[in-house]
N, C-alpha and C positions, 0 to 999 in steps of 0.2 A: 202572046208567050208569057208575059209577066202575069197576066190574070190567071192563067192555068196553074202557074207555080204557087200563087197565093191560095188558090182553091185546094191544091194538093196538101199544102202545109196545114191548112185549117182542118182538113179531114183527118190527118194524122194526129193533130192535137186533140180532136174530139175522141178518137179511139183511145188515146193514152189516158184521158180523164175518165172515160167509162171504165177502163180496166182498173184504175186506182180506186174508183168508188166501189166497184165490186169487191175488191180486196178488203176495203175497210168494212163493208157490210158483212162480209164473211167472218172477219176477225171478231166482230161484236156478237154475232149470233151463235157461232159454233162452239166456243168453250163452255164446258160444263163445270160449275163451281160446286164443291162439296158443301153439305150443310154444316154450318158452324153455329153453335149457340151464342146468341147475342147477350153480353153481360148486362146485368141490371144497372140502375143508376148508381148504387153504392160502389159496385166494382169499377164502374167508369171513373168515379172520383178518385179511387185509390190507385188507378193505373195511370193517372196523369203524372208526368215527370217534368222536372224543370232542368234547364241547361245550366252547366257550371258557369258559363260566361254571360248568359242572358237571363233576365228576370221574368220575361214574358213566356207564356206557354208556347211550346213549339207548334208551329202551324205547318202541317205537311204540304208538300207540293201538290198542286192540283193535277188530277189525272188527265192524260192527253186526250182521253175520249171526250171529256167535257170542254177542254180549253182549245181544241183544234178549231180554228176559225172557218176553215173550208169544209167542215164536216156537214154532210146533208142531213136533213131532218129524217128521222126514221118514222115512217108512216105506220109501221106495225106497232109502235108504242101506244097509239091511240086506241087500239083494239084491246078487248079483255083477254083474248087468247094468246097474246104475244108474250115473248120472253123478256120484255124490258124490265120487269120486276127483278128478275135474277141479276141482270146487269147492274141495276141500281144498288141492289144488296151487295154485290161484289165490290162496287166502288166505295160504298160506305164502310164495308169491312176493311178494305185497303187503307182508307183514311184513318179509321180508328186504330188499326194496327201500327200505322206510322206514328200516331200520337203516343202510343204506348212506348215505342222505342224512338224517341225524338233525336237520339244521337245519330241515327242512320237515315239517309235519304231514300233507300230502297228497303226491301224486306230485311228484317234482322238476320244476322248470320246464325248458323246452327252451331251451338257450343258443344264441344266434345270433351268428355271427361279425360283428364290427364292420368295415365296409368301410374300407380304408386310402385316404387321400387323397394323391395325389402333389403335394407342395408345389412341385415345380419348375414345374408348370403354372401356379400362381398367381403366380410370380415376374414382377415388372414389368420395364420397361426401365430401363437404367442411367441414374441422374440426372446432372445437371451437376456439375462440380467446384466445391466450396465455396470461399469466400474464404480466403486464407492467414491463419493465426493470428498473434498478436503474438509477438515474440521473447521468450524466457525470460531470466532473469537471467544475467549473466556468471559463469562459473565462476571458481574460484580460479586465481591465476597459477601457472603451473608453475615448475619449477626452471630457472634460467638455464642455457642450453646452453653448451657449450665454444666458445671463440673459433675462428672459421674461419681458413683459410689466407689469407695476405696476397695481395692481387691484384697484377697486373702494374703497373709504373710507367707513369703516363700521359705524354703528350707535353708538352713545354714550351710554356707559353702565350706570347702576344705581349706585347711591352713596353707598359706603360701610359703615360698622359700624365704630363708633368712636373707635380709639385705646386707649390703656392704657397710662396714663401719663408716662413720662420718669422717670426711677428709678435711683437714685444715690446710687451706691454701695460703701460702705466704712466700715472699721473696725479699731478699735484702743482701746488700753487698757494701763494702767499704775498702778501697784500695788507695795506695799512695806511691809517690815517686821521689827518690832522693837524688836524682841526677838531673842537671840542667838540660835545656833543649834550645838550639838555635834554628832559625828559619833557613830554608833552602829555596831553590828555584821550583819546587813542587810542594804540594800539600803533604803534611805528615800526620800520621795517626799517633796520638799520645799513648805510649806504652807504659804500664805501671810495673814496678818491681817489688812492691810490698803489699801483702794481702792481710787485711784486718778481719773482715767478715765476708764470707762468700757462701751464703746458704744454698744448698743443693747444687753448688758449682755452676750457677747460672751466669757468672761473669768469667769470661775466658781471659786468663792472664797473658796468653801468647798473642792474641789478636787485639787485646785492649778493648773489647766490645762486650756489652751486656745483651744476652739473647732472651727475649721474653718467651716463657713457656706457660705463663698464667696470664691471660688477658685481663686487663683491669686498669685502674688509675694508679700511676707511679709518681713518686717525688724524687728528683735528682738535684744534686748540688755539686758545684766545682769551686775549688779554692786553689789559688796560685800566688806566687811571689814574683813581683815584677823585677826587671833588671835596670840598673842605673843607666840613664841616657839611651835606653832602648824602648821600643814600642812593644806592647803586649796585645796580640790580636788572635783570639781563639773562638771556636764555635762548639756548642753542644749539638750533635748531629742525631737525626732520626733517619735511619737507613741512609739515603744519599742526599737528604735535604737539611739545610741549616734550620735549627729551631730557635736558639737564642745565641747572642754574642757576648763574649767577655773581652773588654777592651780597656787599655790604659795607655795614656799618652806618655812620651818620653819625659823623664824628670831626673833631677839631681839625686833624689832619694828613692830607694826601692820601698814598695809597700805591699801589703797583702790585699789581693783582689778576689771577689767571690761572685758567683751567679747561681741561681736556683730556679727550678720550674717543675710544674706538674704536667704529666703527659698521659693521655689515654692510649695505651698500647694494645695492639692486636697480637695474635699468636705469631711467633718468629720475627717480630720487629727487633731491630738492632739499635742500640744507643751507644755512642762513642764520642771522643773528643778529637777535634782536628785543629792543627796549627796552620795559620794562613801562610801561603808561600811568600818568599822574601822579596817584594818590591822595595821595602825598606828593612832596616835591621829590626827583627822581631825575635824575642826570646823570653824564656821564663827561667827564674833563678833557683838554684839549689846547690848545696856545698858538698854533697856526697855523704854526709854524716847524719844530718837531720832531715826530717820529712817536711818539705815546704809545699808540696803539691798533693792534694787529695781529691778523690772522686767517690761520691756516695749515692746510693739509690735504694728504695724500698717500695713495696706494694702497699698502697693505702686501702683499696677495696677491689676485690675481683668482680668481674662482670657477672658472674653467676649469682652474686648477692645484690646486684643493682635492680 
């Protein structure tokens, strides 16, 4: 039983080997190779390429028809009428072709030309004009140019209107008081009863104040007579602020006391004299007949001339 099985397997193996050999023999004999001109020696030398990574010449892989170990010898190759010459020529052509294109293990690929696209066809219509950009920074100033030629003289103009005559600005006053004045529990404005000079009525005798109508620098002076055993305490005022003080301590004898100042006045400023309120006895002397109290002022220089 075992012997018959071994014989059967051997028979099948012989059949398979025979079929394989027939297929190999048919593959070698049947293909027809077109005639290709063999390049000369100079062309062969120019067609050798070197690899980018290796310095040696590329050696193509050996053809399977020559390297197959189990291939049977072809008896028809020994005869003159066999086709072995064509097979050898085909193998040589394949090896030379692989040496030309050493980058590829098999036949080189067929390169196809990439079609070129005409970009002018894809160009669209012209767009609208964009907004104007902002101005840049100003450049540096250039060198001043030379002076040009003088122009022709123009025609004489018409005569203008006559101007106003020159104005003389001035202000001055001098007033006095013949009646004494005693302090009270409130501030008192010194009123004058005698007028010596009052140019353009700029000093008001009813209010006891000088009203500035010509701005400029003024000079003012105040003269009083003190009272025995009483204090004298007065201020020259500008509007509602004290400018200078006139003061005399109580004494057994009465004396003449004076104060003067220059002030830069503006339009409608007021200058007047104020008696201090009576925390202590405060008074100025006069007898009703002679003038012991005087107040004077005048313009030194108007602001229009400064």
